[in-house]
N, C-alpha and C positions, 0 to 999 in steps of 0.2 A: 504492498500499499504505499503511494505517495505520500509527502509530506503536507501537499497542498489541499488539505481538508477546509470545508467551510462551514460545516454544521455537526454535530453529535447529539445523540438521543440515548438516554440510558432506562432502562427498563430496569425489574428486580434484578435478574442474573445475567441480562445480556446490552451489548453497547451496540450501537451502528454509527458510521460516519459516513459523511458524503465528501466525496473529493471532487473538485470542479473538472477533471478531465477523466477521472477512471469511474465516476459512477458510486455505487453503494457499497460499504463494505460494513461487515457484522460478523460478531464473536460470542462467547459465553455459552449460557444455557443454550440448549435446542432441543428440551426436550417434548415441544411441541411445535418445532419447526420455525421458533420466533426468529433465528437468523437468516431463515429464506434457503437453507439449505435441506437436501432429504435424508442424507443418512445419520451423519455424526450426532451422538447426544451430547458433545461438549465440544465446542471450537476454542481453542488454546491461543489461535493466531487469527489476525481478522481475514476473512475469506469474502471474494466480492461476489455480490448477488448477480449471477449471470442475467437473470431476466430483465436486469435495470441498468445496464451499461448507460450510463451518459445520459440518462433523461430521467433523474430523480430532481425535482425541484426543492422539497423539505423533506423529513423524516420524524417521525416521531413514533419512541417506545413505548408500549404500555406494560401492565405487569408482566404478561406472558404473550404480547402478541405486537406487531409492528406493522406501521401504515406509512405511505410514501404519498405526495402530491407528484405527480410527473410533468415535464415542460409542456405538456399539452392539455394539462387539468384533468388528468384522468386521477381516480384515488385506487391503490391498491394496499392490499393487506394480507396479512398472513401471521400464521403462529395459532394460539389457542383459541377455540370458537364456542366454548362451552354456552355462551349468553349471547351470540351473535354478535361479537365483537369485531370480527372480521367483515362482517357485512355482506355476506352471502347465505343464501339459502342452507341450512341444515347446522347442526351444532359440531360437526367434526374438525378437529384442526386442518388446516392448511400450512403445508411444507414449504410451499413455493407461492409467492405472489398472485393473489388473482383480483380481478377488479370489481369493486363495489357496486359499478353499475353508471348507468347515465345521467341518474337522478343529481347526481354530484358533479358533472362534468362543467368545467370551468373550475375546479377548486384551484386555490392559491397557497394554501396552507392545510395542514392534519396535526390533529392533536389525539393523545391516547391516554385513558385513563386506566383504573384496574380492569374493568370488564366493560369499557363502553369506548368510543371514538368518535372523532367529531372533525368536520371540514369545513373550511371557508370558501366561498365560493369569489370569484372577480365581482360580481353583484352585489356583495356582501349579504350574502344569508348563509346562515348557517345548519348544517344537516348531520343529526346523530343516528347513532346505530349501536346495538347490544344490550347491556342490561338495564330495564325499565324499572327495577324498585330504586326506593327514594327519591323517585323525579328526575333521574341521572339525565334522561334526554329530554323529556320537555317541561320539567317543573312539576309535574303531578304524575305520583306512581300508577306504572300500568306493567301492563305485560311486555317482556322482552322484544325489541324489534330487530327482526335478524337480515333487515336492510335498512338504508338511510330513510329517514322524514325528517321534513324541516322543524325547525324550532321557531316558534311565533315569539318572538321577541319584538317590542314595540317600540323599536327604533329605525330610521332612515337607512343606515348602512353600519354593519359591523366590519370593523378594521382588522381584527385579532379575538384569537380564541384558544383557551387553555383548559386542560380538563385536567382534574386532580384524580386522585383515588376514588371518590364518591360524590364529588361535585365539578360543576364546570362555570368558567365565567367568561365574557365575550366582553370587548372593549369597542364602542360606536364611535361613528366619527364625530359624534357632538361629545366625545370623551367620557360619555357615560359609562360606566360599569353594571353589567347585569347579569347575576349569578343563578343558577337552579341545580338540585341534587339534594343530598345529605348536609346539614350544618352543623356536623360533628366540631365541637370546639369553636363554634363562629366561624367556622371555615368560608361563609358566603359574607361575613363581614359585618360592619355597622349597618343597621337598615337604614341610617339617614345619610349614608354615603353611596350605599350601592344597593339598586334596584333588583328586586327578584321577579323573576320569569316565572309565572304562575299558570 
């Protein structure tokens, strides 16, 4: 792996780094295929994710899964999928990158939590999928989503989104912070300064 890395993402026991010229490299625990490789259970040195050579724009590592947004606005995920966090039908793990689908086309960024994932589109919309408990996806507890669905944020445009283990927050173009999901230890912040998606 070359030294010219431009981004890094850290999961529970795996890490991925994005190189400007050589695409995505991952290493660490691979029990669920979260490094994007089929065979090894543990990668001690960085290995290139062959399916993503020089077309990855951003990368996010969740608890035991990984997602990327590509240079053409596609979202790909892989790894553990017990709650639908990879974004495709079924709950079997995916040991190679799979497309989340056309709903999130135009993605410019991705983020990954414990068992959920979200993407931000060029149009300023947030889409989430995976574990529905605690309102992780849309602010209200619901069944797991095995594919992306839009988050109804009452803001004109979202410019950034970040997922924690059990909650997610987004920043709007008007500098408002919106959060949803579990509020353990006040993770969603002071209600006077942070607006909640419900």
